[in-house]
Backbone as a ProteinNet text record, in pm:
[ID]
protein_1_A
[PRIMARY]
MAHTKPTARKSTRGKAPRKQWAAKAAHESAPSPGGMKKPHRYRPGAVALREISRYQKFTELGIRKLSSQRLVREIAQDFKTDLRFQSAALDALQEASEAYRTDFF
[TERTIARY]
-4267	-4325.7	-4184.4	-4122.8	-3954.4	-3950.8	-3835.4	-3780.1	-3776.1	-3844.7	-3851.1	-3755.9	-3642.6	-3654.6	-3728.1	-3749.6	-3795.2	-3779.1	-3853.4	-3780.6	-3834.7	-3771.7	-3728.3	-3880.7	-3953.2	-4011.4	-4028.4	-4081.6	-4067.2	-4153.6	-4131.6	-4218.8	-4344.4	-4443.4	-4545.4	-4586.3	-4557.1	-4624.2	-4496.3	-4523.4	-4361.4	-4362.7	-4244.8	-4293	-4273.4	-4261.8	-4177.5	-4093.4	-3957.9	-3794.6	-3881.4	-3794.3	-3759.1	-3765.3	-3833	-3719	-3671.1	-3506.3	-3446	-3372.1	-3428.3	-3344.3	-3404.4	-3481	-3526.7	-3395.8	-3381.3	-3328.5	-3128	-3123.2	-2992.5	-2954.7	-3027.6	-3014.6	-2999.8	-3070.6	-3082.5	-2956.5	-2891.5	-2795	-2689.5	-2652.2	-2552.7	-2562.2	-2711.1	-2662.1	-2608.1	-2643	-2597.2	-2454.9	-2447.3	-2295.4	-2207	-2086.2	-1982.1	-1933.6	-1940.9	-1924.1	-1830.1	-1688.6	-1613.9	-1578.2	-1750.8	-1768.5	-1712.1	-1553.4	-1498.4	-1459.7	-1420.4	-1451.9	-1280.2	-1203.9	-1060.5	-1064.9	-880.3	-878	-884.5	-864.5	-864.4	-708.4	-617.6	-489.2	-477.4	-359.7	-324.8	-245.3	-257.9	-138	10.5	73.9	228.1	269.6	314.1	414.4	334.6	157.4	117.6	166	159.9	190.7	331.6	418.4	541.1	587.8	498.6	499.6	400.1	312.4	230.5	367.1	475.9	522.3	599.7	648.6	746.6	747.3	649.6	613.9	562	525.6	498.1	587.5	735.1	840.3	939.5	870.7	931	857	743	681.4	746.7	773.6	795.7	995	970.4	1100.1	1145.7	1089.4	1110	1277.3	1371.1	1483.6	1452.1	1482.3	1488.1	1564.8	1680.5	1743.3	1681.6	1668.9	1633.8	1782	1687.3	1843.8	1862.8	1823.7	1895.2	1987.6	1956.8	2049.6	2211.3	2154.8	2236	2338.5	2295.9	2397.2	2490.1	2430.9	2510.3	2604.9	2578.8	2650.2	2796.2	2746.7	2818.2	2956.2	2874.4	2946.3	3042.9	2983.2	3094	3176.5	3165.7	3221.8	3374.8	3341.4	3430.5	3542.9	3494.3	3546.5	3634.5	3699.1	3803.5	3928	3854.2	3974.4	4003	3956.1	3939.1	3836.2	3865.8	3772.3	3733.6	3581	3524.5	3490.9	3500	3473.1	3302.2	3268.4	3149.8	3089	3007.7	2909.7	2826.6	2746.6	2685	2593.9	2488	2295.9	2373.6	2371.2	2367.6	2424.8	2599.5	2685.9	2632.8	2559.4	2476.5	2374.3	2292.3	2204.6	2293.3	2342.4	2402.3	2478.5	2588.5	2579	2494.8	2361.6	2289.7	2230.3	2161.9	2138.3	2257.3	2381.8	2473.3	2478.9	2434.7	2435.8	2310.1	2199.4	2076.2	2101.5	2152.3	2181.3	2257.7	2346.7	2431.9	2370.2	2320.5	2177.5	2104.6	2079.7	1983.5	2017	2169.5	2234.2	2224.6	2289.5	2369	2277.8	2185.8	1989.1	1950.1
-106.4	-51.7	-110	24	17.5	-98.1	-134.7	-204.4	-143.7	-188.8	-123.4	-180.2	-176	-203	-243.7	-372.2	-388.4	-322	-237.7	-192.3	-299.5	-268.8	-311.3	-348.5	-435.3	-382.5	-531	-446.9	-556.5	-635	-749.9	-911.3	-890.9	-928.3	-926.1	-1052.3	-1166.1	-1284.5	-1354.1	-1526.6	-1607.4	-1672.1	-1709.1	-1755.9	-1623.9	-1622.2	-1526	-1555.2	-1517.3	-1568.4	-1606.6	-1725.1	-1817.1	-1679.7	-1719.8	-1624.5	-1669	-1695.1	-1786.9	-1746	-1616.6	-1551.8	-1638.4	-1661.1	-1722	-1827.7	-1898.9	-2062.4	-2007.1	-1953.1	-1829.8	-1769.8	-1733	-1636.3	-1755.6	-1846.6	-1991.8	-2056.1	-2112.2	-2154.2	-2020.5	-1918.7	-1835	-1822.9	-1843.2	-1831.8	-1931.6	-2073.4	-2161.2	-2198	-2220.7	-2277.2	-2341.5	-2281	-2367	-2524.8	-2651.5	-2747.5	-2763.3	-2662.2	-2697.3	-2623	-2561.6	-2501.1	-2349.4	-2334.1	-2246.8	-2130.8	-2025.3	-1894.6	-1932.6	-1907.4	-1902.3	-1744.7	-1713.9	-1601.8	-1578.3	-1433.1	-1342.1	-1382.1	-1410.6	-1367.4	-1292.4	-1190	-1149.8	-1203.8	-1160.8	-1245.8	-1218.5	-1343.1	-1308	-1203	-1132.5	-944.2	-875.6	-893.1	-781.2	-679.3	-774.8	-687.1	-636.6	-651	-609	-518.1	-522.9	-375.2	-262.9	-317.8	-213.5	-121.2	-187.1	-161	-84.5	-132.2	-58.9	43.6	80.9	269.1	296.4	236.9	289.7	379.3	283.3	344.6	472.6	423	542.6	643.2	653.5	777.2	838.4	756	831.2	834.5	1013.9	1080	1098.5	1104.6	1127.3	1028.1	1076.9	1021.7	921.9	823.9	757.2	805.4	854.8	908.6	1073.6	1153.1	1289.2	1329.9	1468.9	1603.2	1622.7	1664.1	1729.3	1677.8	1562.3	1446	1382	1385.1	1372.7	1452	1584.1	1664.8	1650	1654.7	1613.4	1486.4	1468.8	1297.9	1312.2	1421.3	1467.9	1628.4	1667.8	1763.7	1705.9	1584.1	1553.8	1472.6	1417.8	1345.8	1397.8	1541.8	1605.4	1685.2	1719.3	1728.3	1721.7	1564.3	1495.1	1542.3	1558.7	1623.9	1817.6	1816.5	1991.8	2076.7	2177.1	2263.2	2359.1	2423.4	2516	2537	2404.8	2362.1	2373.5	2415.5	2470.3	2393.2	2377.6	2334.6	2374.3	2406.5	2398.6	2310.8	2372.1	2289.6	2180.7	2241.1	2091.6	2046.4	2058.6	1986.2	1891.8	1868.9	1816.6	1704.1	1778.6	1683.7	1622.4	1633.3	1528.1	1379.2	1452.7	1302	1206.4	1305.6	1206.7	1169.5	1188.8	1109.1	1010.5	1010.4	930.9	775.2	823.9	750.4	690.6	755.8	642.6	516.8	595.8	487.4	437.3	453.8	278.4	242	264.2	146.9	100	126.1	84.2	-87.6	-0.2	-109.9	-208.8	-146.4	-292	-366.3	-308.9	-359.9	-448.6
-5415.4	-5230.8	-5206.7	-5128.3	-5087.6	-4941.5	-4950	-4810.3	-4709.3	-4571.4	-4498.8	-4358	-4261.9	-4169.7	-4076.4	-4016.1	-3885.4	-3758.3	-3682.8	-3567	-3440.7	-3349	-3225.6	-3109.7	-3113.4	-3029.5	-2879.7	-2783.3	-2653.5	-2716.3	-2662	-2666.6	-2575.6	-2607.6	-2458.8	-2451.5	-2535.8	-2513.7	-2477.7	-2540.8	-2463.5	-2313.3	-2339.1	-2177.4	-2025.3	-1935.3	-1861.3	-1800.8	-1746.9	-1729.2	-1562	-1587.2	-1447.1	-1299.1	-1198.3	-1147.1	-1000.9	-1016.2	-944.3	-789.8	-779.2	-712.8	-524.4	-439.8	-364.9	-381.3	-461.8	-472.6	-464	-539.3	-535.1	-380.9	-292.7	-127	-78.3	-55.6	-10.1	3.5	-55.2	-117.3	-60.5	-125.3	-60.3	56.9	117.3	333.1	369.8	338.8	362.9	423.7	573.5	614.3	470.2	521.7	415.3	399.7	358.2	446.3	492.7	488.7	562.8	731.2	716.8	858.6	903.3	893.7	962.6	791.9	804	671.2	705.1	540.1	555.6	553.3	655.5	704.4	503.9	483.4	360.1	369.8	235.2	236.9	22.4	61.2	-26.3	-130	-234.4	-323.4	-291.4	-343.8	-330.6	-403.5	-278.5	-333.2	-367.9	-334.7	-299.8	-179.1	-50.1	84.1	39.6	2.3	-8.8	-113.4	-225.5	-299.3	-213.8	-128.1	-45.7	43.3	110.9	210.8	119.2	48.5	-65.4	-107.2	-163.3	-164.8	-92.2	39.1	218.3	194.6	247.7	255.5	168.3	23.7	-63.9	-24.4	-2.3	50.5	121.1	294.7	369.7	410.4	479.3	422.5	531.2	614.8	713.3	761.8	861.5	929.3	1047.9	1016.8	1178	1308.7	1279.1	1429.9	1422.5	1546.5	1524.1	1491.6	1430.1	1421.4	1462.6	1612.8	1745.3	1793.2	1793.7	1833.4	1777.1	1638.3	1588.9	1538.3	1496.6	1623.6	1689.1	1808.8	1937.1	1929.8	1831	1819.3	1755.3	1637.5	1508.3	1585.1	1653.6	1758.3	1826.4	1914.4	1989.5	1998.2	1851.9	1772.1	1719.5	1647.4	1648.2	1684.5	1844.4	1938.2	2029.9	1955.4	2009.8	1896.3	1793.9	1689.9	1688.4	1683.6	1720.6	1791.6	1870.4	1921.5	1895.7	1920.8	1802.4	1619.2	1670.9	1484.8	1447.2	1345.9	1360.5	1216.8	1230.5	1094.9	1025.5	854.7	810.5	851.6	811.3	870.6	747.7	588.4	504.9	516.7	575.3	577.8	725.5	816.3	899.4	838.6	804.1	731	636.4	550.7	449.9	521.2	641.3	716.3	794.4	833.3	883.7	766.7	663.9	538.2	528.6	503.1	475.7	600.8	752.1	857.1	860.9	811.8	754.4	669.3	541.5	459.5	449.7	570.2	630.8	669.6	812.4	915.4	844.5	708.1	640.2	568.9	521.5	434.9	495.3	620.7	715.7	824.3	831.3	924.3	767.2
[MASK]
+++++++++++++++++++++++++++++++++++++++++++++++++++++++++++++++++++++++++++++++++++++++++++++++++++++++++

């Protein structure tokens, strides 16, 4: 006679597994011995990494464009009148002043 593998069958005999739901629920709902729950704290460095990624996504400048242009034109008038600026030059000056301000503080 050929060898055959036994097939898996659901057991209907033996002990039934014990139900521990009621005891577990009573244990979880019981107040802790300390009384007050500790506030949630993030792991060290997690908040810093989140802030870094948020500020890297943040592309807006801190100083408004129009007020920055007004300041640049006012300073330039002390040296020469009727100067014209390319918009790219004003943007570059604003970026540089923002970078300086960020490093300064």
